[in-house]
N, CA, C and O atoms as CSV, one atom per row, in Angstrom:
chain,resi,resn,atom,element,x,y,z
A,1,MET,N,N,37.511,-101.064,-129.928
A,1,MET,CA,C,38.708,-101.302,-129.137
A,1,MET,C,C,38.728,-100.321,-127.958
A,1,MET,O,O,38.407,-99.142,-128.104
A,2,ALA,N,N,39.101,-100.827,-126.826
A,2,ALA,CA,C,39.114,-100.017,-125.604
A,2,ALA,C,C,40.305,-99.062,-125.589
A,2,ALA,O,O,41.404,-99.399,-126.028
A,3,THR,N,N,40.053,-97.869,-125.074
A,3,THR,CA,C,41.125,-96.894,-124.913
A,3,THR,C,C,41.733,-97.056,-123.525
A,3,THR,O,O,41.159,-97.718,-122.660
A,4,LEU,N,N,42.873,-96.458,-123.324
A,4,LEU,CA,C,43.508,-96.507,-122.012
A,4,LEU,C,C,42.594,-95.885,-120.958
A,4,LEU,O,O,42.497,-96.388,-119.839
A,5,GLY,N,N,41.933,-94.802,-121.317
A,5,GLY,CA,C,41.024,-94.138,-120.391
A,5,GLY,C,C,39.888,-95.045,-119.956
A,5,GLY,O,O,39.557,-95.096,-118.772
A,6,SER,N,N,39.284,-95.766,-120.901
A,6,SER,CA,C,38.177,-96.651,-120.536
A,6,SER,C,C,38.666,-97.836,-119.712
A,6,SER,O,O,37.936,-98.335,-118.855
A,7,LEU,N,N,39.885,-98.290,-119.958
A,7,LEU,CA,C,40.431,-99.376,-119.136
A,7,LEU,C,C,40.650,-98.911,-117.695
A,7,LEU,O,O,40.384,-99.653,-116.749
A,8,VAL,N,N,41.132,-97.688,-117.538
A,8,VAL,CA,C,41.318,-97.125,-116.192
A,8,VAL,C,C,39.970,-96.976,-115.497
A,8,VAL,O,O,39.827,-97.318,-114.323
A,9,VAL,N,N,38.989,-96.466,-116.221
A,9,VAL,CA,C,37.651,-96.286,-115.629
A,9,VAL,C,C,37.092,-97.628,-115.178
A,9,VAL,O,O,36.535,-97.720,-114.084
A,10,PHE,N,N,37.225,-98.660,-115.985
A,10,PHE,CA,C,36.666,-99.951,-115.602
A,10,PHE,C,C,37.484,-100.647,-114.519
A,10,PHE,O,O,36.953,-101.493,-113.800
A,11,ALA,N,N,38.761,-100.310,-114.389
A,11,ALA,CA,C,39.517,-100.776,-113.223
A,11,ALA,C,C,38.910,-100.157,-111.971
A,11,ALA,O,O,38.752,-100.831,-110.953
A,12,LEU,N,N,38.570,-98.877,-112.045
A,12,LEU,CA,C,37.917,-98.213,-110.906
A,12,LEU,C,C,36.535,-98.802,-110.634
A,12,LEU,O,O,36.139,-98.941,-109.477
A,13,VAL,N,N,35.812,-99.142,-111.676
A,13,VAL,CA,C,34.501,-99.788,-111.504
A,13,VAL,C,C,34.669,-101.071,-110.693
A,13,VAL,O,O,33.919,-101.314,-109.747
A,14,GLY,N,N,35.644,-101.880,-111.060
A,14,GLY,CA,C,35.885,-103.130,-110.333
A,14,GLY,C,C,36.274,-102.891,-108.889
A,14,GLY,O,O,35.805,-103.596,-107.996
A,15,LEU,N,N,37.132,-101.898,-108.645
A,15,LEU,CA,C,37.576,-101.600,-107.288
A,15,LEU,C,C,36.424,-101.096,-106.421
A,15,LEU,O,O,36.241,-101.568,-105.299
A,16,PHE,N,N,35.653,-100.150,-106.930
A,16,PHE,CA,C,34.530,-99.611,-106.152
A,16,PHE,C,C,33.465,-100.676,-105.917
A,16,PHE,O,O,32.900,-100.753,-104.826
A,17,ALA,N,N,33.184,-101.496,-106.923
A,17,ALA,CA,C,32.152,-102.531,-106.775
A,17,ALA,C,C,32.546,-103.547,-105.710
A,17,ALA,O,O,31.725,-103.917,-104.871
A,18,VAL,N,N,33.784,-103.996,-105.737
A,18,VAL,CA,C,34.231,-104.975,-104.746
A,18,VAL,C,C,34.298,-104.357,-103.353
A,18,VAL,O,O,33.940,-105.008,-102.372
A,19,ASN,N,N,34.753,-103.107,-103.255
A,19,ASN,CA,C,34.839,-102.461,-101.948
A,19,ASN,C,C,33.462,-102.242,-101.328
A,19,ASN,O,O,33.348,-102.170,-100.105
A,20,ALA,N,N,32.428,-102.136,-102.136
A,20,ALA,CA,C,31.079,-101.949,-101.615
A,20,ALA,C,C,30.608,-103.167,-100.822
A,20,ALA,O,O,29.875,-103.026,-99.843
A,21,ILE,N,N,31.021,-104.343,-101.235
A,21,ILE,CA,C,30.482,-105.584,-100.673
A,21,ILE,C,C,30.746,-105.736,-99.175
A,21,ILE,O,O,29.789,-105.926,-98.425
A,22,PRO,N,N,31.999,-105.662,-98.694
A,22,PRO,CA,C,32.197,-105.889,-97.256
A,22,PRO,C,C,31.529,-104.832,-96.382
A,22,PRO,O,O,31.031,-105.144,-95.300
A,23,HIS,N,N,31.516,-103.596,-96.842
A,23,HIS,CA,C,30.887,-102.546,-96.041
A,23,HIS,C,C,29.383,-102.758,-95.956
A,23,HIS,O,O,28.792,-102.636,-94.883
A,24,PHE,N,N,28.776,-103.070,-97.073
A,24,PHE,CA,C,27.342,-103.283,-97.091
A,24,PHE,C,C,26.957,-104.510,-96.262
A,24,PHE,O,O,26.013,-104.459,-95.473
A,25,VAL,N,N,27.683,-105.605,-96.441
A,25,VAL,CA,C,27.372,-106.842,-95.707
A,25,VAL,C,C,27.574,-106.658,-94.211
A,25,VAL,O,O,26.712,-107.035,-93.417
A,26,ARG,N,N,28.706,-106.082,-93.822
A,26,ARG,CA,C,28.931,-105.852,-92.389
A,26,ARG,C,C,27.859,-104.935,-91.818
A,26,ARG,O,O,27.379,-105.144,-90.704
A,27,GLY,N,N,27.491,-103.924,-92.583
A,27,GLY,CA,C,26.484,-102.985,-92.117
A,27,GLY,C,C,25.117,-103.617,-91.944
A,27,GLY,O,O,24.481,-103.433,-90.906
A,28,ILE,N,N,24.655,-104.355,-92.936
A,28,ILE,CA,C,23.309,-104.922,-92.835
A,28,ILE,C,C,23.232,-106.048,-91.809
A,28,ILE,O,O,22.140,-106.437,-91.396
A,29,THR,N,N,24.382,-106.572,-91.397
A,29,THR,CA,C,24.379,-107.582,-90.335
A,29,THR,C,C,24.640,-106.946,-88.972
A,29,THR,O,O,24.832,-107.653,-87.983
A,30,GLY,N,N,24.647,-105.611,-88.916
A,30,GLY,CA,C,24.759,-104.899,-87.650
A,30,GLY,C,C,26.147,-104.842,-87.059
A,30,GLY,O,O,26.297,-104.570,-85.868
A,31,GLN,N,N,27.169,-105.092,-87.860
A,31,GLN,CA,C,28.538,-105.117,-87.353
A,31,GLN,C,C,29.267,-103.808,-87.668
A,31,GLN,O,O,29.019,-103.164,-88.688
A,32,ARG,N,N,30.156,-103.445,-86.777
A,32,ARG,CA,C,31.029,-102.295,-87.016
A,32,ARG,C,C,32.165,-102.724,-87.946
A,32,ARG,O,O,32.552,-103.892,-87.984
A,33,HIS,N,N,32.681,-101.763,-88.685
A,33,HIS,CA,C,33.770,-102.046,-89.621
A,33,HIS,C,C,34.424,-100.714,-89.959
A,33,HIS,O,O,33.767,-99.674,-89.922
A,34,MET,N,N,35.695,-100.738,-90.284
A,34,MET,CA,C,36.371,-99.478,-90.565
A,34,MET,C,C,35.970,-98.902,-91.913
A,34,MET,O,O,35.801,-99.610,-92.905
A,35,THR,N,N,35.826,-97.592,-91.900
A,35,THR,CA,C,35.576,-96.803,-93.110
A,35,THR,C,C,36.520,-95.608,-93.038
A,35,THR,O,O,37.246,-95.463,-92.055
A,36,PRO,N,N,36.529,-94.761,-94.045
A,36,PRO,CA,C,37.335,-93.544,-93.940
A,36,PRO,C,C,36.893,-92.627,-92.799
A,36,PRO,O,O,37.608,-91.691,-92.441
A,37,PHE,N,N,35.724,-92.893,-92.232
A,37,PHE,CA,C,35.193,-92.063,-91.156
A,37,PHE,C,C,35.598,-92.555,-89.770
A,37,PHE,O,O,35.291,-91.903,-88.771
A,38,GLY,N,N,36.276,-93.686,-89.695
A,38,GLY,CA,C,36.743,-94.188,-88.404
A,38,GLY,C,C,36.965,-95.688,-88.438
A,38,GLY,O,O,36.381,-96.398,-89.257
A,39,SER,N,N,37.820,-96.162,-87.535
A,39,SER,CA,C,38.156,-97.590,-87.533
A,39,SER,C,C,37.021,-98.455,-86.993
A,39,SER,O,O,36.983,-99.658,-87.254
A,40,GLN,N,N,36.111,-97.862,-86.254
A,40,GLN,CA,C,34.970,-98.618,-85.731
A,40,GLN,C,C,33.661,-97.942,-86.128
A,40,GLN,O,O,32.827,-97.638,-85.275
A,41,SER,N,N,33.489,-97.711,-87.415
A,41,SER,CA,C,32.288,-97.048,-87.912
A,41,SER,C,C,31.061,-97.914,-87.663
A,41,SER,O,O,31.131,-99.142,-87.692
A,42,SER,N,N,29.948,-97.256,-87.420
A,42,SER,CA,C,28.707,-97.969,-87.115
A,42,SER,C,C,28.204,-98.750,-88.324
A,42,SER,O,O,28.670,-98.571,-89.450
A,43,ALA,N,N,27.247,-99.611,-88.052
A,43,ALA,CA,C,26.634,-100.404,-89.114
A,43,ALA,C,C,25.970,-99.499,-90.151
A,43,ALA,O,O,26.075,-99.744,-91.353
A,44,VAL,N,N,25.293,-98.461,-89.686
A,44,VAL,CA,C,24.613,-97.550,-90.608
A,44,VAL,C,C,25.625,-96.836,-91.501
A,44,VAL,O,O,25.400,-96.700,-92.703
A,45,VAL,N,N,26.729,-96.382,-90.928
A,45,VAL,CA,C,27.770,-95.729,-91.730
A,45,VAL,C,C,28.312,-96.699,-92.767
A,45,VAL,O,O,28.593,-96.300,-93.897
A,46,ASN,N,N,28.463,-97.960,-92.403
A,46,ASN,CA,C,28.971,-98.954,-93.350
A,46,ASN,C,C,27.988,-99.216,-94.480
A,46,ASN,O,O,28.398,-99.361,-95.632
A,47,VAL,N,N,26.699,-99.280,-94.170
A,47,VAL,CA,C,25.710,-99.452,-95.238
A,47,VAL,C,C,25.772,-98.260,-96.193
A,47,VAL,O,O,25.750,-98.430,-97.412
A,48,LEU,N,N,25.848,-97.057,-95.629
A,48,LEU,CA,C,25.922,-95.858,-96.473
A,48,LEU,C,C,27.209,-95.821,-97.290
A,48,LEU,O,O,27.187,-95.455,-98.465
A,49,TRP,N,N,28.333,-96.201,-96.673
A,49,TRP,CA,C,29.612,-96.215,-97.389
A,49,TRP,C,C,29.606,-97.289,-98.482
A,49,TRP,O,O,30.092,-97.052,-99.588
A,50,GLY,N,N,29.067,-98.447,-98.179
A,50,GLY,CA,C,28.956,-99.497,-99.192
A,50,GLY,C,C,28.056,-99.059,-100.339
A,50,GLY,O,O,28.365,-99.301,-101.506
A,51,GLY,N,N,26.938,-98.412,-100.004
A,51,GLY,CA,C,26.044,-97.909,-101.041
A,51,GLY,C,C,26.704,-96.841,-101.900
A,51,GLY,O,O,26.504,-96.800,-103.114
A,52,ALA,N,N,27.487,-95.981,-101.269
A,52,ALA,CA,C,28.201,-94.949,-102.020
A,52,ALA,C,C,29.207,-95.569,-102.982
A,52,ALA,O,O,29.332,-95.121,-104.122
A,53,ASN,N,N,29.922,-96.592,-102.533
A,53,ASN,CA,C,30.875,-97.289,-103.408
A,53,ASN,C,C,30.156,-97.940,-104.580
A,53,ASN,O,O,30.618,-97.849,-105.717
A,54,ALA,N,N,29.029,-98.597,-104.315
A,54,ALA,CA,C,28.256,-99.231,-105.385
A,54,ALA,C,C,27.726,-98.183,-106.358
A,54,ALA,O,O,27.710,-98.408,-107.568
A,55,ALA,N,N,27.293,-97.041,-105.835
A,55,ALA,CA,C,26.781,-95.970,-106.694
A,55,ALA,C,C,27.878,-95.429,-107.605
A,55,ALA,O,O,27.637,-95.189,-108.788
A,56,VAL,N,N,29.079,-95.236,-107.064
A,56,VAL,CA,C,30.189,-94.749,-107.892
A,56,VAL,C,C,30.497,-95.752,-108.999
A,56,VAL,O,O,30.701,-95.367,-110.150
A,57,ALA,N,N,30.532,-97.036,-108.653
A,57,ALA,CA,C,30.790,-98.068,-109.670
A,57,ALA,C,C,29.707,-98.040,-110.742
A,57,ALA,O,O,30.004,-98.119,-111.934
A,58,GLY,N,N,28.463,-97.927,-110.319
A,58,GLY,CA,C,27.360,-97.904,-111.271
A,58,GLY,C,C,27.364,-96.674,-112.167
A,58,GLY,O,O,27.142,-96.776,-113.373
A,59,VAL,N,N,27.616,-95.519,-111.577
A,59,VAL,CA,C,27.643,-94.279,-112.360
A,59,VAL,C,C,28.788,-94.311,-113.371
A,59,VAL,O,O,28.611,-93.925,-114.526
A,60,LEU,N,N,29.958,-94.769,-112.938
A,60,LEU,CA,C,31.088,-94.866,-113.877
A,60,LEU,C,C,30.775,-95.838,-115.014
A,60,LEU,O,O,31.032,-95.539,-116.181
A,61,ALA,N,N,30.222,-96.998,-114.672
A,61,ALA,CA,C,29.891,-97.982,-115.709
A,61,ALA,C,C,28.841,-97.427,-116.667
A,61,ALA,O,O,28.922,-97.639,-117.877
A,62,TRP,N,N,27.854,-96.716,-116.119
A,62,TRP,CA,C,26.805,-96.132,-116.968
A,62,TRP,C,C,27.379,-95.033,-117.870
A,62,TRP,O,O,27.061,-94.963,-119.057
A,63,ALA,N,N,28.217,-94.189,-117.296
A,63,ALA,CA,C,28.793,-93.088,-118.075
A,63,ALA,C,C,29.677,-93.594,-119.212
A,63,ALA,O,O,29.785,-92.946,-120.252
A,64,PHE,N,N,30.301,-94.739,-119.016
A,64,PHE,CA,C,31.201,-95.289,-120.031
A,64,PHE,C,C,30.621,-96.565,-120.644
A,64,PHE,O,O,31.365,-97.443,-121.082
A,65,ARG,N,N,29.294,-96.661,-120.673
A,65,ARG,CA,C,28.644,-97.883,-121.160
A,65,ARG,C,C,28.985,-98.194,-122.612
A,65,ARG,O,O,28.965,-99.357,-123.015
A,66,ASP,N,N,29.297,-97.173,-123.401
A,66,ASP,CA,C,29.670,-97.431,-124.794
A,66,ASP,C,C,31.022,-98.119,-124.907
A,66,ASP,O,O,31.348,-98.674,-125.957
A,67,ALA,N,N,31.811,-98.090,-123.840
A,67,ALA,CA,C,33.138,-98.711,-123.854
A,67,ALA,C,C,33.107,-100.138,-123.320
A,67,ALA,O,O,34.143,-100.799,-123.255
A,68,ILE,N,N,31.928,-100.616,-122.937
A,68,ILE,CA,C,31.863,-101.970,-122.388
A,68,ILE,C,C,32.127,-102.979,-123.498
A,68,ILE,O,O,31.399,-103.053,-124.488
A,69,ASP,N,N,33.175,-103.739,-123.302
A,69,ASP,CA,C,33.498,-104.850,-124.192
A,69,ASP,C,C,34.284,-105.878,-123.370
A,69,ASP,O,O,34.427,-105.725,-122.157
A,70,ALA,N,N,34.772,-106.884,-124.006
A,70,ALA,CA,C,35.455,-107.951,-123.280
A,70,ALA,C,C,36.670,-107.443,-122.513
A,70,ALA,O,O,36.928,-107.891,-121.396
A,71,SER,N,N,37.414,-106.514,-123.099
A,71,SER,CA,C,38.635,-106.058,-122.431
A,71,SER,C,C,38.324,-105.192,-121.213
A,71,SER,O,O,38.991,-105.317,-120.186
A,72,THR,N,N,37.322,-104.318,-121.308
A,72,THR,CA,C,37.004,-103.481,-120.147
A,72,THR,C,C,36.382,-104.314,-119.032
A,72,THR,O,O,36.645,-104.062,-117.857
A,73,LEU,N,N,35.566,-105.296,-119.381
A,73,LEU,CA,C,35.006,-106.183,-118.361
A,73,LEU,C,C,36.097,-107.022,-117.712
A,73,LEU,O,O,36.056,-107.270,-116.506
A,74,ALA,N,N,37.065,-107.459,-118.497
A,74,ALA,CA,C,38.178,-108.232,-117.944
A,74,ALA,C,C,39.005,-107.380,-116.984
A,74,ALA,O,O,39.421,-107.863,-115.931
A,75,VAL,N,N,39.243,-106.127,-117.337
A,75,VAL,CA,C,40.000,-105.233,-116.457
A,75,VAL,C,C,39.233,-104.995,-115.161
A,75,VAL,O,O,39.826,-105.010,-114.082
A,76,ALA,N,N,37.921,-104.776,-115.252
A,76,ALA,CA,C,37.107,-104.594,-114.042
A,76,ALA,C,C,37.187,-105.837,-113.159
A,76,ALA,O,O,37.325,-105.726,-111.941
A,77,PHE,N,N,37.103,-107.004,-113.763
A,77,PHE,CA,C,37.164,-108.253,-113.012
A,77,PHE,C,C,38.527,-108.435,-112.350
A,77,PHE,O,O,38.598,-108.759,-111.165
A,78,VAL,N,N,39.591,-108.233,-113.089
A,78,VAL,CA,C,40.945,-108.418,-112.550
A,78,VAL,C,C,41.222,-107.416,-111.430
A,78,VAL,O,O,41.780,-107.788,-110.398
A,79,ALA,N,N,40.843,-106.159,-111.618
A,79,ALA,CA,C,41.049,-105.148,-110.577
A,79,ALA,C,C,40.237,-105.499,-109.335
A,79,ALA,O,O,40.738,-105.409,-108.214
A,80,GLY,N,N,38.990,-105.895,-109.535
A,80,GLY,CA,C,38.148,-106.287,-108.413
A,80,GLY,C,C,38.688,-107.499,-107.673
A,80,GLY,O,O,38.695,-107.527,-106.442
A,81,MET,N,N,39.133,-108.485,-108.409
A,81,MET,CA,C,39.702,-109.681,-107.769
A,81,MET,C,C,40.999,-109.362,-107.048
A,81,MET,O,O,41.272,-109.915,-105.983
A,82,GLY,N,N,41.799,-108.475,-107.619
A,82,GLY,CA,C,43.028,-108.061,-106.937
A,82,GLY,C,C,42.722,-107.417,-105.602
A,82,GLY,O,O,43.372,-107.713,-104.599
A,83,LEU,N,N,41.733,-106.535,-105.585
A,83,LEU,CA,C,41.334,-105.916,-104.324
A,83,LEU,C,C,40.759,-106.955,-103.368
A,83,LEU,O,O,41.057,-106.923,-102.174
A,84,ALA,N,N,39.951,-107.862,-103.866
A,84,ALA,CA,C,39.353,-108.886,-103.013
A,84,ALA,C,C,40.425,-109.755,-102.355
A,84,ALA,O,O,40.340,-110.045,-101.161
A,85,VAL,N,N,41.420,-110.163,-103.115
A,85,VAL,CA,C,42.514,-110.969,-102.553
A,85,VAL,C,C,43.305,-110.148,-101.541
A,85,VAL,O,O,43.679,-110.652,-100.482
A,86,GLY,N,N,43.558,-108.883,-101.868
A,86,GLY,CA,C,44.263,-108.010,-100.927
A,86,GLY,C,C,43.488,-107.824,-99.628
A,86,GLY,O,O,44.071,-107.866,-98.545
A,87,LEU,N,N,42.179,-107.619,-99.731
A,87,LEU,CA,C,41.356,-107.472,-98.529
A,87,LEU,C,C,41.320,-108.759,-97.720
A,87,LEU,O,O,41.394,-108.718,-96.492
A,88,ALA,N,N,41.207,-109.896,-98.388
A,88,ALA,CA,C,41.202,-111.174,-97.682
A,88,ALA,C,C,42.513,-111.380,-96.935
A,88,ALA,O,O,42.516,-111.857,-95.801
A,89,SER,N,N,43.614,-111.023,-97.563
A,89,SER,CA,C,44.922,-111.144,-96.917
A,89,SER,C,C,45.026,-110.190,-95.730
A,89,SER,O,O,45.510,-110.567,-94.663
A,90,PHE,N,N,44.569,-108.956,-95.921
A,90,PHE,CA,C,44.639,-107.957,-94.861
A,90,PHE,C,C,43.801,-108.368,-93.661
A,90,PHE,O,O,44.281,-108.311,-92.528
A,91,TRP,N,N,42.569,-108.777,-93.885
A,91,TRP,CA,C,41.668,-109.114,-92.777
A,91,TRP,C,C,42.000,-110.452,-92.141
A,91,TRP,O,O,41.474,-110.768,-91.073
A,92,SER,N,N,42.860,-111.247,-92.767
A,92,SER,CA,C,43.287,-112.521,-92.185
A,92,SER,C,C,44.389,-112.349,-91.153
A,92,SER,O,O,44.694,-113.286,-90.415
A,93,ARG,N,N,44.986,-111.173,-91.089
A,93,ARG,CA,C,46.039,-110.918,-90.102
A,93,ARG,C,C,45.448,-110.947,-88.696
A,93,ARG,O,O,44.256,-110.705,-88.507
A,94,SER,N,N,46.282,-111.240,-87.727
A,94,SER,CA,C,45.796,-111.300,-86.349
A,94,SER,C,C,45.381,-109.931,-85.832
A,94,SER,O,O,44.453,-109.835,-85.029
A,95,ASP,N,N,46.047,-108.870,-86.276
A,95,ASP,CA,C,45.705,-107.523,-85.843
A,95,ASP,C,C,45.821,-106.556,-87.016
A,95,ASP,O,O,46.809,-105.831,-87.131
A,96,PRO,N,N,44.801,-106.544,-87.895
A,96,PRO,CA,C,44.893,-105.662,-89.063
A,96,PRO,C,C,44.766,-104.194,-88.676
A,96,PRO,O,O,43.790,-103.795,-88.041
A,97,THR,N,N,45.745,-103.402,-89.059
A,97,THR,CA,C,45.680,-101.968,-88.831
A,97,THR,C,C,46.065,-101.245,-90.111
A,97,THR,O,O,46.934,-101.687,-90.861
A,98,LEU,N,N,45.414,-100.154,-90.333
A,98,LEU,CA,C,45.701,-99.353,-91.512
A,98,LEU,C,C,46.886,-98.441,-91.239
A,98,LEU,O,O,47.138,-98.107,-90.081
A,99,PRO,N,N,47.612,-98.030,-92.252
A,99,PRO,CA,C,48.801,-97.198,-92.045
A,99,PRO,C,C,48.524,-95.901,-91.285
A,99,PRO,O,O,49.398,-95.410,-90.570
A,100,TRP,N,N,47.328,-95.342,-91.429
A,100,TRP,CA,C,47.038,-94.065,-90.764
A,100,TRP,C,C,46.465,-94.235,-89.361
A,100,TRP,O,O,46.081,-93.251,-88.728
A,101,GLU,N,N,46.402,-95.457,-88.875
A,101,GLU,CA,C,45.898,-95.673,-87.507
A,101,GLU,C,C,47.014,-95.600,-86.512
A,101,GLU,O,O,46.784,-95.757,-85.313
């Protein structure tokens, strides 16, 4: 049975894994995209940021691999999908800006 701690960790796994995708894709296609390093970060910065997000997701999943079961995978999926829907909604706006911009 999953503990609260493992559910939180796998929610983070889902969030980091999903966040890696747009940065990596935008980067490898040569497009600028916002990262914590700037609103118009270069393609290379995006590839590195996407890779860092994927690495964090992988390390967390590996460190808590004994906790992998249906409930932790479901939490990772739901958290990831929640972020994906939120990102799709955010980027669909005519002028998406982050609160700190």
